[in-house]
N, C-alpha and C positions, 0 to 999 in steps of 0.2 A: 141430249140427259135431258127430260122432261121437267116444269118445276117440280112438277110430286119425288123426283128422286133424288132434286134437290133441296129440298125440304127434308126427308127424309135422310138423309150425309148430313145436311148441317145439325140434327137433331142429336144426331150420331155422335159430331163432334164437342157438341152443346154437353152432354152424355158424360163422354170421355172426362172432359177439360173437368166438369162438377165433381167426378171424381179420384180425382187425382190430389194427392198430402198436397196444402199448401205452409208454406213455413213465414217464417215474420222475414220481412228486409233484412231487422236488426243482427239475426241472427246467420243469415245470411253469407250477410258481408263480416259479422266476423270469423265464422267459415273458410272462408276465402282468406282473409290476412291469414290467420290459422294455418290455412297449406303453403299461401307465397311467402310466411316467414320459413315453415318451417324446407322449403323446398330451396330456396335462392340459393344454397351453395353450390347447386347443380344446373342451374338456370347460365346457357349460357352468352344471353343477353347481359347478364346484371354480373357473370366475372372476366366474358369473356372469352378464347380459344388460347389454351395454353403455345399452340404448333399454327400456325399460319394458313399448313397443307392441309388443317382437320374443320378451319371454317369454311360449309357448302356455298357462304355467302359471296369469297372474296372473287372479286373479277377473272375471270381466266386470261383477260388478255385486254392493250387497252385500246381504248377510242379510238378511229380513223375518222376521220371528218374530209371530205371532199369537195 
């Protein structure tokens, strides 16, 4: 890719980023906290699994050392 093509691609990317709607970090954090508080009852890392068989992270077999 030539230098001119790289520069055009960079300008295109910068224009795209410039046109994006921006929000204050403080507002985004409030939205994230609200989302987490609404959905914490569905989060298996918080409430755990009702049955060990439902846990996809459970080890299937033991570890063997040679």
